[in-house]
BALOBA-1460 file (C-alpha; in Angstrom, 3 decimals):
// residues 184
<rec num="1" residu="x" x="-12.625" y="6.381" z="31.784"/>
<rec num="2" residu="x" x="-12.933" y="9.534" z="29.876"/>
<rec num="3" residu="x" x="-15.103" y="12.396" z="31.153"/>
<rec num="4" residu="x" x="-17.809" y="13.301" z="28.648"/>
<rec num="5" residu="x" x="-17.432" y="17.072" z="28.411"/>
<rec num="6" residu="x" x="-20.273" y="17.513" z="25.902"/>
<rec num="7" residu="x" x="-23.122" y="15.655" z="27.618"/>
<rec num="8" residu="x" x="-25.899" y="17.775" z="26.199"/>
<rec num="9" residu="x" x="-24.328" y="17.749" z="22.732"/>
<rec num="10" residu="x" x="-24.026" y="14.047" z="22.880"/>
<rec num="11" residu="x" x="-27.665" y="13.697" z="24.063"/>
<rec num="12" residu="x" x="-28.884" y="15.937" z="21.219"/>
<rec num="13" residu="x" x="-26.866" y="14.131" z="18.644"/>
<rec num="14" residu="x" x="-28.109" y="10.825" z="19.800"/>
<rec num="15" residu="x" x="-31.663" y="12.047" z="19.703"/>
<rec num="16" residu="x" x="-31.114" y="13.228" z="16.003"/>
<rec num="17" residu="x" x="-29.738" y="9.818" z="15.188"/>
<rec num="18" residu="x" x="-32.937" y="8.087" z="16.319"/>
<rec num="19" residu="x" x="-34.898" y="6.453" z="13.438"/>
<rec num="20" residu="x" x="-38.409" y="6.028" z="14.760"/>
<rec num="21" residu="x" x="-37.935" y="4.365" z="18.058"/>
<rec num="22" residu="x" x="-34.819" y="2.552" z="16.862"/>
<rec num="23" residu="x" x="-31.172" y="3.388" z="17.655"/>
<rec num="24" residu="x" x="-28.146" y="1.136" z="17.472"/>
<rec num="25" residu="x" x="-25.069" y="1.859" z="19.428"/>
<rec num="26" residu="x" x="-21.698" y="0.093" z="18.952"/>
<rec num="27" residu="x" x="-18.008" y="0.501" z="19.646"/>
<rec num="28" residu="x" x="-15.412" y="0.597" z="16.943"/>
<rec num="29" residu="x" x="-11.869" y="2.027" z="16.880"/>
<rec num="30" residu="x" x="-12.260" y="3.648" z="20.305"/>
<rec num="31" residu="x" x="-15.410" y="5.501" z="19.403"/>
<rec num="32" residu="x" x="-19.082" y="4.942" z="20.210"/>
<rec num="33" residu="x" x="-21.247" y="5.017" z="17.055"/>
<rec num="34" residu="x" x="-24.959" y="5.833" z="16.934"/>
<rec num="35" residu="x" x="-27.344" y="5.176" z="14.082"/>
<rec num="36" residu="x" x="-28.359" y="2.256" z="11.849"/>
<rec num="37" residu="x" x="-25.600" y="-0.299" z="11.784"/>
<rec num="38" residu="x" x="-23.172" y="-0.243" z="9.932"/>
<rec num="39" residu="x" x="-23.682" y="3.552" z="9.095"/>
<rec num="40" residu="x" x="-23.647" y="5.792" z="12.043"/>
<rec num="41" residu="x" x="-25.320" y="9.166" z="12.081"/>
<rec num="42" residu="x" x="-22.921" y="10.444" z="14.798"/>
<rec num="43" residu="x" x="-20.125" y="9.057" z="16.942"/>
<rec num="44" residu="x" x="-18.288" y="10.160" z="20.061"/>
<rec num="45" residu="x" x="-14.630" y="9.737" z="20.376"/>
<rec num="46" residu="x" x="-13.466" y="9.294" z="23.918"/>
<rec num="47" residu="x" x="-9.754" y="10.076" z="23.134"/>
<rec num="48" residu="x" x="-10.595" y="13.537" z="21.994"/>
<rec num="49" residu="x" x="-14.003" y="13.859" z="23.808"/>
<rec num="50" residu="x" x="-15.517" y="15.179" z="20.573"/>
<rec num="51" residu="x" x="-18.683" y="14.571" z="18.615"/>
<rec num="52" residu="x" x="-18.397" y="13.776" z="14.847"/>
<rec num="53" residu="x" x="-21.107" y="13.618" z="12.298"/>
<rec num="54" residu="x" x="-18.953" y="11.422" z="9.986"/>
<rec num="55" residu="x" x="-18.408" y="8.069" z="11.727"/>
<rec num="56" residu="x" x="-16.432" y="6.600" z="8.790"/>
<rec num="57" residu="x" x="-12.600" y="7.105" z="8.494"/>
<rec num="58" residu="x" x="-11.491" y="8.935" z="5.499"/>
<rec num="59" residu="x" x="-9.740" y="6.016" z="4.108"/>
<rec num="60" residu="x" x="-12.901" y="3.917" z="4.021"/>
<rec num="61" residu="x" x="-14.301" y="3.735" z="0.431"/>
<rec num="62" residu="x" x="-17.948" y="3.269" z="-0.622"/>
<rec num="63" residu="x" x="-18.674" y="-0.096" z="-2.013"/>
<rec num="64" residu="x" x="-19.182" y="-0.263" z="-5.733"/>
<rec num="65" residu="x" x="-22.974" y="-0.895" z="-6.412"/>
<rec num="66" residu="x" x="-23.668" y="-3.164" z="-9.401"/>
<rec num="67" residu="x" x="-27.191" y="-3.868" z="-10.538"/>
<rec num="68" residu="x" x="-27.472" y="-7.030" z="-12.611"/>
<rec num="69" residu="x" x="-31.222" y="-7.675" z="-12.173"/>
<rec num="70" residu="x" x="-31.797" y="-6.932" z="-15.830"/>
<rec num="71" residu="x" x="-29.897" y="-10.128" z="-16.762"/>
<rec num="72" residu="x" x="-32.512" y="-12.433" z="-15.277"/>
<rec num="73" residu="x" x="-34.532" y="-14.240" z="-17.978"/>
<rec num="74" residu="x" x="-37.201" y="-14.834" z="-15.392"/>
<rec num="75" residu="x" x="-37.012" y="-12.657" z="-12.300"/>
<rec num="76" residu="x" x="-37.520" y="-14.867" z="-9.173"/>
<rec num="77" residu="x" x="-36.638" y="-12.312" z="-6.527"/>
<rec num="78" residu="x" x="-33.998" y="-9.928" z="-5.395"/>
<rec num="79" residu="x" x="-30.587" y="-11.430" z="-4.478"/>
<rec num="80" residu="x" x="-27.389" y="-9.720" z="-3.420"/>
<rec num="81" residu="x" x="-23.740" y="-10.589" z="-3.184"/>
<rec num="82" residu="x" x="-21.454" y="-8.467" z="-1.003"/>
<rec num="83" residu="x" x="-17.655" y="-8.524" z="-1.069"/>
<rec num="84" residu="x" x="-15.281" y="-6.112" z="0.652"/>
<rec num="85" residu="x" x="-15.330" y="-3.836" z="-2.508"/>
<rec num="86" residu="x" x="-18.717" y="-4.316" z="-4.100"/>
<rec num="87" residu="x" x="-22.512" y="-5.045" z="-3.801"/>
<rec num="88" residu="x" x="-24.080" y="-6.915" z="-6.687"/>
<rec num="89" residu="x" x="-27.810" y="-7.154" z="-7.066"/>
<rec num="90" residu="x" x="-29.226" y="-9.950" z="-9.166"/>
<rec num="91" residu="x" x="-32.825" y="-10.994" z="-10.225"/>
<rec num="92" residu="x" x="-32.723" y="-14.762" z="-10.242"/>
<rec num="93" residu="x" x="-31.355" y="-17.745" z="-8.214"/>
<rec num="94" residu="x" x="-29.363" y="-18.919" z="-11.208"/>
<rec num="95" residu="x" x="-27.787" y="-15.589" z="-11.670"/>
<rec num="96" residu="x" x="-26.887" y="-15.412" z="-8.016"/>
<rec num="97" residu="x" x="-25.489" y="-18.870" z="-8.094"/>
<rec num="98" residu="x" x="-23.199" y="-18.338" z="-11.166"/>
<rec num="99" residu="x" x="-22.209" y="-14.827" z="-10.099"/>
<rec num="100" residu="x" x="-21.296" y="-16.075" z="-6.606"/>
<rec num="101" residu="x" x="-19.008" y="-18.647" z="-8.078"/>
<rec num="102" residu="x" x="-17.521" y="-16.069" z="-10.375"/>
<rec num="103" residu="x" x="-16.812" y="-13.697" z="-7.448"/>
<rec num="104" residu="x" x="-15.362" y="-16.363" z="-5.274"/>
<rec num="105" residu="x" x="-12.992" y="-17.396" z="-8.162"/>
<rec num="106" residu="x" x="-12.083" y="-13.759" z="-8.717"/>
<rec num="107" residu="x" x="-11.248" y="-13.352" z="-4.953"/>
<rec num="108" residu="x" x="-9.334" y="-16.654" z="-4.662"/>
<rec num="109" residu="x" x="-8.159" y="-17.895" z="-8.008"/>
<rec num="110" residu="x" x="-8.058" y="-21.660" z="-8.263"/>
<rec num="111" residu="x" x="-11.175" y="-22.313" z="-6.108"/>
<rec num="112" residu="x" x="-13.359" y="-23.529" z="-9.006"/>
<rec num="113" residu="x" x="-10.613" y="-26.009" z="-9.972"/>
<rec num="114" residu="x" x="-10.764" y="-27.413" z="-6.478"/>
<rec num="115" residu="x" x="-14.587" y="-27.441" z="-6.541"/>
<rec num="116" residu="x" x="-14.484" y="-29.304" z="-9.956"/>
<rec num="117" residu="x" x="-12.979" y="-32.241" z="-8.049"/>
<rec num="118" residu="x" x="-16.070" y="-32.617" z="-5.856"/>
<rec num="119" residu="x" x="-18.744" y="-35.041" z="-7.043"/>
<rec num="120" residu="x" x="-22.202" y="-35.562" z="-5.485"/>
<rec num="121" residu="x" x="-24.285" y="-38.579" z="-6.201"/>
<rec num="122" residu="x" x="-25.039" y="-37.753" z="-9.849"/>
<rec num="123" residu="x" x="-23.848" y="-34.175" z="-10.343"/>
<rec num="124" residu="x" x="-20.720" y="-32.200" z="-10.084"/>
<rec num="125" residu="x" x="-20.957" y="-28.426" z="-8.973"/>
<rec num="126" residu="x" x="-18.566" y="-27.344" z="-11.764"/>
<rec num="127" residu="x" x="-16.743" y="-29.276" z="-14.485"/>
<rec num="128" residu="x" x="-14.382" y="-28.756" z="-17.463"/>
<rec num="129" residu="x" x="-17.029" y="-30.043" z="-20.013"/>
<rec num="130" residu="x" x="-20.767" y="-30.134" z="-20.040"/>
<rec num="131" residu="x" x="-20.789" y="-33.825" z="-20.204"/>
<rec num="132" residu="x" x="-18.978" y="-34.100" z="-16.835"/>
<rec num="133" residu="x" x="-21.758" y="-31.999" z="-15.070"/>
<rec num="134" residu="x" x="-24.552" y="-34.532" z="-14.978"/>
<rec num="135" residu="x" x="-24.657" y="-38.323" z="-15.362"/>
<rec num="136" residu="x" x="-28.120" y="-37.909" z="-17.018"/>
<rec num="137" residu="x" x="-27.628" y="-36.709" z="-20.581"/>
<rec num="138" residu="x" x="-30.963" y="-34.932" z="-20.737"/>
<rec num="139" residu="x" x="-29.986" y="-32.518" z="-17.862"/>
<rec num="140" residu="x" x="-26.872" y="-31.394" z="-19.658"/>
<rec num="141" residu="x" x="-28.702" y="-28.513" z="-21.338"/>
<rec num="142" residu="x" x="-29.055" y="-26.793" z="-17.890"/>
<rec num="143" residu="x" x="-25.691" y="-25.162" z="-17.648"/>
<rec num="144" residu="x" x="-23.841" y="-21.849" z="-17.801"/>
<rec num="145" residu="x" x="-20.216" y="-20.994" z="-18.351"/>
<rec num="146" residu="x" x="-18.162" y="-19.305" z="-15.549"/>
<rec num="147" residu="x" x="-15.722" y="-16.602" z="-16.366"/>
<rec num="148" residu="x" x="-12.812" y="-19.002" z="-15.559"/>
<rec num="149" residu="x" x="-14.035" y="-21.332" z="-18.416"/>
<rec num="150" residu="x" x="-15.534" y="-24.087" z="-16.264"/>
<rec num="151" residu="x" x="-19.245" y="-25.084" z="-16.718"/>
<rec num="152" residu="x" x="-21.726" y="-24.902" z="-13.854"/>
<rec num="153" residu="x" x="-24.941" y="-26.935" z="-13.681"/>
<rec num="154" residu="x" x="-28.134" y="-24.954" z="-13.139"/>
<rec num="155" residu="x" x="-30.684" y="-27.717" z="-12.641"/>
<rec num="156" residu="x" x="-30.284" y="-27.654" z="-8.918"/>
<rec num="157" residu="x" x="-32.470" y="-26.941" z="-6.030"/>
<rec num="158" residu="x" x="-31.872" y="-23.876" z="-3.903"/>
<rec num="159" residu="x" x="-30.485" y="-26.133" z="-1.139"/>
<rec num="160" residu="x" x="-27.947" y="-27.635" z="-3.588"/>
<rec num="161" residu="x" x="-26.923" y="-24.170" z="-4.788"/>
<rec num="162" residu="x" x="-26.367" y="-23.000" z="-1.260"/>
<rec num="163" residu="x" x="-24.349" y="-26.171" z="-0.410"/>
<rec num="164" residu="x" x="-22.154" y="-25.613" z="-3.484"/>
<rec num="165" residu="x" x="-21.666" y="-21.928" z="-2.696"/>
<rec num="166" residu="x" x="-20.826" y="-22.735" z="0.903"/>
<rec num="167" residu="x" x="-18.316" y="-25.539" z="-0.236"/>
<rec num="168" residu="x" x="-16.651" y="-22.950" z="-2.513"/>
<rec num="169" residu="x" x="-16.404" y="-20.455" z="0.297"/>
<rec num="170" residu="x" x="-14.895" y="-23.118" z="2.511"/>
<rec num="171" residu="x" x="-12.327" y="-24.067" z="-0.150"/>
<rec num="172" residu="x" x="-11.430" y="-20.457" z="-0.599"/>
<rec num="173" residu="x" x="-11.315" y="-19.847" z="3.166"/>
<rec num="174" residu="x" x="-13.462" y="-16.772" z="2.779"/>
<rec num="175" residu="x" x="-15.097" y="-15.353" z="5.878"/>
<rec num="176" residu="x" x="-18.547" y="-13.647" z="6.236"/>
<rec num="177" residu="x" x="-16.727" y="-10.262" z="6.236"/>
<rec num="178" residu="x" x="-15.186" y="-11.016" z="2.904"/>
<rec num="179" residu="x" x="-18.234" y="-12.602" z="1.072"/>
<rec num="180" residu="x" x="-21.948" y="-12.553" z="1.834"/>
<rec num="181" residu="x" x="-25.056" y="-13.494" z="-0.171"/>
<rec num="182" residu="x" x="-28.647" y="-13.084" z="0.442"/>
<rec num="183" residu="x" x="-32.088" y="-13.917" z="-0.907"/>
<rec num="184" residu="x" x="-31.745" y="-17.669" z="-1.568"/>
């Protein structure tokens, strides 16, 4: 175990990292990080016994921030999609649903084709034509087109949208570190 040579410096840095009465501490890459996870205010490297104000490695890149809340016809909340490279903010469940499927397809091409083979009782999550989406012809007007060219049905409950996104994630074998969504 390393001897902490800068005990007072470490104590002072940890005190500065306090936000209110809250402080998160975690280990990563042989260093102890202090701050609000996942961004640390300070870290201590046991190998060099040095404090650092920058806990991120220089090869780490900031995620691209994309705000698409303006696209919502009727804003129903704040929804986010986070991948390894970007964070996308959306203003409606339907926007979240279609953008999630678009992002999954972009990460793992061919996933929507696999999802189009799935059929629920009366609906398909995605289909090549609008007529294949729903058995009931009056519901066929509730759709959107994905970037891959397939159609997605929008007349779904939040529970159905979540199930379809989760199924697409499973088909694509994407983990929580690779794809997250919130708000629905």
